[in-house]
C-alpha positions in Angstrom: 0.0 0.0 0.0 1.2 3.5 -0.7 -0.5 6.4 1.1 0.0 9.7 -0.8 -1.3 12.2 1.7 -4.0 12.9 4.3 -7.1 14.1 2.5 -9.4 15.0 5.5 -9.9 14.5 9.2 -13.4 13.8 10.6 -14.4 15.9 13.5 -17.5 14.9 15.5 -20.1 17.6 16.1 -23.6 17.8 17.6 -24.5 20.7 15.3 -22.5 20.8 12.0 -23.4 24.4 10.9 -22.4 25.7 14.4 -19.1 23.8 14.2 -18.4 25.2 10.7 -19.2 28.7 11.9 -17.0 28.3 15.0 -13.9 27.1 13.0 -14.6 29.8 10.4 -15.2 32.7 12.7 -12.9 31.9 15.7 -10.0 30.0 14.0 -10.4 31.9 10.7 -10.3 28.7 8.6 -12.0 29.0 5.2 -15.2 27.2 4.5 -14.8 24.6 1.8 -15.9 25.8 -1.7 -16.5 22.1 -2.6 -18.4 20.5 0.3 -20.9 21.8 2.9 -19.9 21.0 6.4 -16.2 21.3 5.9 -13.5 23.9 6.5 -10.0 23.9 5.1 -6.5 25.0 6.2 -3.5 24.5 4.0 -3.9 21.1 2.3 -6.1 19.7 5.1 -9.9 19.5 5.2 -11.8 19.1 8.4 -15.0 17.3 7.7 -17.7 17.7 10.5 -20.2 15.0 11.0 -23.0 14.4 13.5 -22.7 10.8 14.7 -25.9 11.0 16.6 -27.8 11.6 13.4 -26.5 8.2 12.2 -27.4 6.4 15.4 -23.9 6.5 16.8 -22.8 7.9 20.2 -21.2 11.3 20.2 -17.7 11.2 21.6 -15.5 14.3 21.4 -12.0 14.1 20.1 -9.9 14.5 23.3 -6.6 13.8 21.5 -6.6 17.1 19.7 -5.8 18.5 16.3 -2.8 20.8 16.3 -2.8 24.0 14.3 0.4 26.0 13.9 0.0 29.6 14.9 2.4 32.5 15.0 2.1 33.1 18.7 0.5 30.6 21.1 -0.1 33.0 24.0 -1.8 35.6 21.8 -3.8 32.9 20.0 -5.0 31.5 23.3 -6.1 34.9 24.5 -7.9 35.5 21.2 -9.6 32.2 21.6 -10.6 33.1 25.2 -11.9 36.5 24.1 -14.1 34.7 21.5 -15.7 32.7 24.4 -13.8 29.5 23.8 -12.8 27.1 26.6 -9.1 27.3 27.4 -7.5 24.4 29.2 -4.0 25.8 29.5 -0.6 26.4 27.9 2.4 24.0 28.0 6.0 24.6 27.2 7.6 21.3 26.2 11.1 22.6 25.9 10.8 22.6 22.1 7.4 24.2 21.5 4.5 26.0 23.1 1.1 24.3 23.0 -2.2 26.0 23.9 -5.0 23.5 24.7 -8.5 24.7 24.0 -11.9 23.1 23.2 -14.4 23.8 20.5 -18.1 24.0 21.5 -18.5 20.2 21.2 -15.5 19.5 23.5 -13.1 18.6 20.8 -9.6 19.5 21.8 -7.7 21.9 19.6 -4.0 22.5 20.1 -2.6 25.9 19.2 1.1 25.0 18.5 4.4 26.7 17.7 7.8 25.1 17.7 10.6 27.4 18.8 13.5 24.9 18.8 15.0 23.4 15.6 13.7 19.9 14.8 16.5 17.3 15.0 16.3 14.0 13.3 16.3 11.0 15.6 19.4 9.6 13.9 21.3 12.9 14.5 20.8 13.5 18.2 
């Protein structure tokens, strides 16, 4: 098998239009010109789906989707000002990560690496 790229990531939502509006208005991602219920950033599409409408249990993504931002602290404050739930900020020694939640409880990681990446075989 040869995987060429990631085409989309499914994000559970209880209200798809609300989720699209949140990601569009708060995170400033663009709505898909091709498919309703989707937003895009770079070469990645986030596709929102309502599992309960298909008889499935709703379970928020607590692992998180990481978005690179210019400044984590500023982005977290912007998120808070927009009424988003902020969990906290972590400095890992190589990056800053701001942990926040969308209206459905899906974790979003606002991320910025500040240290150079080193290959595992060149440590």
